[in-house]
C-alpha positions in Angstrom: -51.3 47.8 -41.4 -48.7 45.6 -42.9 -50.0 42.5 -44.9 -48.2 39.9 -47.0 -49.8 36.8 -48.5 -47.3 33.9 -48.8 -48.3 31.1 -51.2 -47.0 27.5 -51.2 -47.8 26.0 -54.5 -47.0 22.3 -53.6 -50.1 22.1 -51.5 -51.8 25.3 -52.7 -51.7 26.8 -49.2 -52.0 30.5 -48.5 -50.7 32.0 -45.3 -50.4 35.5 -44.0 -47.9 37.8 -42.2 -49.7 40.9 -40.9 -50.0 43.4 -38.1 -49.0 46.8 -36.9 -45.5 48.1 -37.6 -46.1 51.3 -35.7 -46.3 49.3 -32.4 -44.0 46.5 -33.5 -46.6 43.6 -33.4 -46.8 41.2 -36.3 -48.7 37.9 -36.5 -48.8 34.9 -38.9 -52.0 33.1 -39.8 -52.1 29.5 -40.9 -48.3 29.1 -41.2 -46.8 26.3 -43.3 -43.8 24.4 -42.0 -41.9 25.0 -45.3 -42.2 28.8 -45.0 -41.1 29.4 -41.4 -37.8 31.0 -42.5 -39.7 33.2 -45.0 -42.0 34.6 -42.2 -39.0 35.3 -40.0 -37.0 37.0 -42.8 -40.0 39.1 -43.8 -40.7 40.2 -40.3 -37.0 41.0 -39.8 -37.0 43.1 -42.9 -40.0 45.1 -41.5 -38.2 45.7 -38.2 -41.1 44.2 -36.2 -41.3 40.9 -34.2 -43.8 38.2 -34.7 -45.8 38.2 -31.4 -48.8 36.0 -32.4 -49.5 32.9 -34.5 -53.1 32.1 -35.5 -54.5 28.9 -36.8 -58.0 28.9 -38.3 -58.2 25.2 -37.5 -56.2 22.0 -37.2 -55.1 21.3 -40.8 -55.4 17.9 -42.5 -53.4 18.6 -45.7 -50.1 20.0 -44.5 -48.0 20.2 -41.3 -48.3 23.5 -39.5 -45.3 25.8 -38.9 -46.9 27.1 -35.7 -44.8 25.1 -33.2 -41.5 26.1 -34.8 -42.6 29.8 -35.1 -43.6 29.9 -31.4 -40.3 28.2 -30.4 -38.2 30.7 -32.4 -40.1 33.9 -31.6 -41.8 33.3 -28.2 -45.1 34.3 -29.9 -48.4 33.4 -28.4 -50.3 30.6 -30.2 -54.0 31.2 -30.8 -56.4 28.5 -31.9 -60.2 28.1 -31.8 -61.5 26.8 -28.5 -62.1 23.1 -28.7 -59.4 22.5 -31.3 -58.1 19.6 -29.2 -54.4 20.4 -29.5 -51.9 19.0 -26.9 -49.6 22.0 -26.7 -49.7 25.3 -24.9 -51.9 27.9 -26.6 -54.5 30.5 -26.0 -58.0 29.2 -27.0 -60.2 31.8 -28.7 -64.0 31.8 -28.3 -66.3 33.3 -30.9 -66.0 37.1 -30.7 -62.7 37.2 -28.8 -60.4 40.0 -29.9 -56.6 40.1 -30.1 -55.0 43.5 -30.4 -51.7 44.0 -32.3 -51.2 47.7 -31.9 -53.6 49.4 -34.3 -54.6 46.1 -35.8 -57.5 44.2 -34.3 -58.2 40.5 -34.9 -61.7 39.2 -34.1 -62.4 35.5 -34.0 -65.5 34.5 -35.9 -66.6 30.9 -35.4 -67.2 29.3 -38.8 -67.5 25.5 -38.2 -68.2 23.2 -41.1 -64.9 22.3 -42.7 -63.7 21.5 -39.2 -65.8 21.4 -36.0 -63.4 24.0 -34.4 -62.8 26.6 -37.1 -62.5 30.4 -37.0 -62.3 33.1 -39.6 -60.3 36.1 -38.3 -61.9 39.5 -39.1 -59.2 42.2 -39.2 -59.6 45.9 -38.6 -56.9 48.5 -39.0 -57.8 51.2 -36.5 -55.3 53.6 -38.0 -57.5 53.8 -41.1 -61.0 53.3 -39.8 -63.4 51.4 -37.5 -64.8 49.1 -40.1 -63.3 45.6 -40.7 -60.9 45.6 -43.7 -60.4 41.9 -44.4 -61.2 38.4 -43.3 -58.8 35.5 -43.1 -61.3 32.8 -44.0 -59.2 29.6 -43.7 -61.0 26.6 -45.3 -64.5 27.9 -44.9 -64.8 30.4 -47.8 -62.5 30.0 -50.7 -62.4 32.1 -53.9 -65.1 30.6 -56.1 -65.6 27.7 -53.8 -66.1 26.6 -50.2 -64.2 24.1 -48.0 -65.0 20.4 -48.2 -67.0 19.1 -45.2 -65.7 15.5 -45.0 -62.1 15.7 -43.8 -62.9 16.3 -40.1 -66.3 14.4 -40.0 -66.3 11.5 -37.6 -68.3 9.8 -34.9 -71.8 11.1 -34.5 -71.1 14.1 -36.7 -71.2 13.0 -40.3 -70.3 14.7 -43.6 -73.9 16.0 -44.2 -74.0 17.5 -40.7 -70.7 19.2 -41.3 -72.0 20.5 -44.6 -75.1 22.0 -42.9 -72.8 23.7 -40.3 -70.7 25.0 -43.2 -73.7 26.6 -44.9 -74.7 28.3 -41.7 -71.2 29.6 -41.2 -71.2 31.0 -44.7 -74.7 32.5 -44.8 -75.1 33.6 -41.2 -71.5 34.6 -40.3 -69.3 35.5 -43.3 -72.0 36.8 -45.6 -73.1 39.1 -42.7 -69.9 41.0 -43.2 -70.0 44.1 -45.4 -69.4 43.6 -49.1 -66.2 45.6 -49.1 -64.4 43.2 -46.7 -61.6 41.5 -48.5 -61.5 37.7 -48.5 -58.1 36.0 -47.9 -58.6 32.2 -47.8 -56.3 29.4 -46.7 -56.2 27.7 -50.2 -56.4 28.3 -53.9 -56.5 26.2 -57.1 -54.7 22.9 -56.6 -55.7 22.3 -53.0 -57.6 19.2 -52.0 -59.4 21.1 -49.3 -62.0 22.4 -51.8 -63.6 21.0 -55.0 -62.4 23.7 -57.4 -61.2 27.0 -55.9 -60.0 29.8 -58.2 -56.3 30.2 -58.9 -56.7 33.8 -57.8 -56.0 33.8 -54.1 -58.0 36.8 -52.9 -61.5 38.2 -53.4 -64.2 40.2 -51.5 -67.4 39.3 -49.6 -69.4 41.1 -52.2 -67.8 39.4 -55.2 -68.2 36.0 -53.6 -71.8 36.7 -52.7 -72.6 37.4 -56.3 -70.4 34.9 -58.1 -69.5 32.0 -55.9 -71.6 29.1 -57.2 -71.8 27.4 -53.8 -73.3 30.6 -52.2 -75.9 30.9 -54.9 -77.6 27.6 -54.0 -80.9 28.6 -52.5 -81.7 25.6 -50.3 -79.8 23.9 -47.6 -80.4 20.5 -49.1 -79.1 21.7 -52.5 -76.0 23.0 -50.8 -75.3 19.8 -49.0 -75.7 17.7 -52.2 -73.4 20.0 -54.1 -70.6 20.2 -51.6 -70.4 16.4 -51.0 -70.3 15.7 -54.7 -67.1 15.3 -56.8 -64.8 15.6 -53.8 -61.1 15.1 -54.7 -59.2 12.3 -52.9 -58.3 13.0 -49.3 -54.9 14.4 -48.6 -52.0 11.9 -48.6 -51.1 10.8 -45.0 -54.0 12.8 -43.6 -54.1 10.9 -40.3 -50.4 11.5 -39.8 -50.6 15.1 -40.6 -53.6 15.7 -38.3 -51.7 13.8 -35.5 -48.7 16.0 -36.0 -50.7 19.2 -35.9 -52.6 18.1 -32.8 -49.4 17.2 -31.0 -47.2 20.1 -32.3 -44.4 17.5 -32.4 -41.2 18.2 -34.3 -40.8 14.5 -34.8 -44.0 14.4 -36.9 -43.1 17.2 -39.2 -41.8 15.0 -41.9 -45.5 13.9 -42.5 
């Protein structure tokens, strides 16, 4: 399996180009608008096309590169069911699987940072039948967890989202084997967490033992911790979310 992590320090966003070179099927996860040419150049260098683009959720801190990547490659867009976007895409339910040659991508519902949020659990069948890594988006970060307030609205408040987040962490992601690598959507400098590590990768086992948010024993303690000391919301959050929901090129300056 081919995998490249691409980092964008201005907003501390991590995105991923991965897939099966043997069968010529690559994908991008959580693409940033500023890196579209880099994804295309990297795929071209590997001699394999980008056939799928995954979003873990609708982002509130940066404009997505998904619409442009789809327009330039003809790739299929995949988002969590219920994401509410207004453009053509394939909605993924919990447990749905996308095959990219020898690479299998399984959607794992992990709401809490956003109501519609997936982690993507990736298996390379050319090496084994166990999952190798998880693209955790804004749910599990290295040394931290995603903030629960950015997508809270209406009847679902920040505390409710925080409780959903804890269940996603304890019942879904921590149910994965300790060896599974963790590749998150952000690292230090992002406003989508309270203080993630500057190291942009980890493992389930290491986070289970050392992530301070995962060591809180009660749900109430977790909720109190993750809603405290939150950084300011992203600049132009409403405009960014609107752009990502619409997939509008006119909104990409947000």
